[in-house]
N, C-alpha and C positions, 0 to 999 in steps of 0.2 A: 521578499517572498510572502506569499502569501502562508497564516497560520491558520490549519483545519484544524488545529490541534485546540483549539479555544476554548473557555469554558462555556460560551453561548453554542459554539456549535454542536461539542460533548451532547449539550444538555437538549440541544435540540431534537440532535440526536436517539438517545434515552425516550424520548417524551413521544416520539413519532413511530417507534420502534412498540412501547409500549401501549397506545394506542390501535397499533394493530394487535395484537396479541390478547389485552386484557379488554377492550372494546367497553361495554359498560357495568365489566363485572366477570370476577374468577368465580362463576355460580358456583363449580368443585366445591372449591374451599370454604366458600358463603354456607354455603349447605352444609357441609359436614365437619366443621373446624370451629370452639366458639369465637367470638370475635375478640378473645381477650388472653388465651392458648397460648403460652410460649413454647417453644421450642430451639433447636440448635440443630447445625445441619454443617458436615464437613465437603470442602470439593477434592474429590478424589481423582487420582491418576492412576488410567486405564491405560494408557500407552506413553510412551518413553519419546521427546520429543523437547523441542524450544518451546519454552511458556509464553505465551503472548493474552493479554485481554484482561489480565490481572486488574491494572489501574481500572482499564473501562469498567469489571465488573462495582472495583469503590463507589465510583460513581453511576452505577445502577440502581446498586444499596440502599446509595445514601437518596439516590431520584423515590426512590418506590416506598422510604418509609426510612426517615433521618434518626428513628433511634435504633436502626440495628446497629450491632456490634459486631464489629469482623478483626480477627483477628489471622494476621498473615505472615506465613510460614517462608515464605518464595518470593521471588519479585521479578517482575516480565523479562526475556533473555535469561533465565537461569534453564540448564536442562533440567529436564524431568526425567523420575521414573516410576514405572508400574509399581502402585502401592502407594506414595509418597501423598500427603496432602498437602494442598496448600493454603488452605486457609480453612477459620472456624468463622460461622456466622449466629450470634444470638439474638431472639427478640421474638416479638410477635409470629404466631405458625403461618396465618395468611400472605404473611409479607415476604416471609422465608419465600413462598410457595409461588406467587405473585411474580418476584423476580428472579425465579429460578432460572425457566426456558431460556428469557436473554440472555441472564449470566452463559449459561452453559452455548449455547449458537453464537454468541460472541466469542468467546474462549477458546471451543473450540475450534471453531473459522480459522479465526486468528491463529493460533499455537500450530494448524496446519500451513499454513502461508508461512511462519517463521522457522518452523522447521526445514522446510523445502527451501525457501532463501538462504538459510545460513548453508543452507549444505552446498547451494550453486558459491555461494560464497568463498567456502573453503577452497573450493576448485580454484580460485581465483590467487589463491593466496602467494604472494611473492611477486604480483605483478603491479604495475600501477592504475590499471584498470578499476570503474567502481560499475556495479550492477546498479542499474534502474529498473524500476517498476515503472507503469503504464496505467494509461486510464482504462485498459479492459479490466473492469470488476462488475462487482453484482450491483445494477441500481438501487440506490438508496443505503447501500453497505459502504461504500467508496470508503468514507474516515477511520472504519477499523479497516479494512483490508489493506489500505497505507498506511496506517501505522502500524498494521502485523510488519509486514516489511522491512520498516525504519526498524523493527524490535531484532528484526534477523537480522540486520548487515545491507540491508540496501540504502541507497539514496531516494527519497523520495522527489522523481519527472515533479510535470507541474500535476496540479490537482485535478485542474478542471481547466475549460474551454476559455478562461478568462485572466489567468495570471500568468498567461504566457502567449509569445506569438510561434507558431508551429506551424510551419507550408510544407505540406505534405505534397504527394504527385496529385493528387486529385485537385489541389490550391491549385498548382503549377500549370495541369493542365485547363483548367477554366478562366485561369486570368491569361493564358496565351503565352507560356513558358516564363522560366526564372527572372530573366530581364524584369518582364511586367508587372511580375508576381514580388518582386522583392522591390521594384520601385513605386509600386500601388501601397504596398504598406507603410516603405518611408513617409509618403504622403499623409494617409491615415492616422498612422502613432503622432504624427506630428500636427493635424490639424483638429483632431482631438486631445491635445495634449497628455499623452500618455507614454509614462515610462516602462517600458514592457521587454522584456529580452529575447531577439529575434534568434530563430532555430532553422533552419531550411534542410529536407530533404532532397540527397541528389541520388541517380537511378543510374548514374556513370561516369565516367572520368570525363567525360566531356563536359557534362553537368556542371562536376564540381570545379573544373580548371573557369567556368563562368562566375561562378559563385564568388571566385578567390578573385575575379576580377574586378567585381561589383564590389565586392567585402560589406561591411555594417549587419553584420549578422556575429552571434553569442556563438552560436554553436551548429555544425555541417552533422547530418545525421545520415552515415552512406548505409544506405536501404539493400537489403539482399549482395551484398559484398561477397567473395572470397576472402576467407583468412588473409591469401597473400593479398589482395587487390586492397583490402584494407591498411595492409602495411604499406603498399605503394601511396595509396592515398594519404596515409598520413606522412609520410614523406615528406610529398607535394606539397600539403598544406604548414608544415615546417612549423606549430606551433602557436600560427599565426591566429587561428580560431580551436575551439572546444574542439574535436570532434566523437560521435558516437555512432557505434555500428547497431544493426537491428534485421530482421529478417528473418527466418530458418535457424537461429540460432539456440542450441538444445544443451542437454549435459554430455552429449560425447564432443562436441565442437566447443565448449565455450572455451576453455583451457586455450588452444590454438586462437582464437580470439582473443583472446586478453594478451596473448606475448605480441602483440601488433604493432603493441602502441598506442592503442585507440584509448581516449578518455575514458567513454563507458558505452558500460552495452544496454540496451534495454531488453527485458524478457518480458513477453506478457503473461508465459506461462508462471508465473508470479504467484499469480491472482487467481485465472481462469485453467487450469491444469491440478490443481491442488487437493487433496486427501484431509478430510478434517482429522484432529487430536483426538483418541476418544477420552474425556472428562464425565463424571458422576457428580451430582452433588445427592447428599444421602443424607437422613434425620439419622439423631445418634442419642 
């Protein structure tokens, strides 16, 4: 499985984000604060939820200034309440301000995602289904959003278009049907000596039966099926392949889908319908 949380990927993300924000320099801090000024700040919780992005914040502080000292009082995945302090940071005042916005943008967004993800995972307690995230993420911010889903209790789906084969409705229609889509895939993987798992989306019981007859896949995505249809499909698959439910699933219906016996439930709402958690970094 692709390790999107490698040191190299995290460093690249931070450097890109800093380049966007800082550009040629934080001229406000450079103009108002002596270069040798030392300061300290605290990261304050202003809204309760699940903390996420703390480990990423530590990487940000280190990338901005390796001499910054950080004292942490919480960890990713902790439930946090209003008034609590997540961390103290000590060191060069200009460096603290340079890191401030990136730290807050990441942690607020990630904590919001983790909080929502955790609430959905709680709705599924007692079932065997696992919650999956999707590629419906903010461009250039996927690493943080996928990380937050994981902290909240979800399982990461494929990271991008390169680490798994996921044959969806448009692929099927463009290639001429289920059979040709799968046969073309088998040939492509063999020709290019690629070892990638295959998942295929089906839109009806007829398409499901066609996939079951051909085989060769890791998982079957049951798209826009009702809970009763999912239950029938899971029974028909009979554990020969993994099953995933997706499409139109929300907080009100999630439990009914989880109780069908399906292995996974994917929801784009984890990352595209989330409110950030309110945090602030204050000098003291």
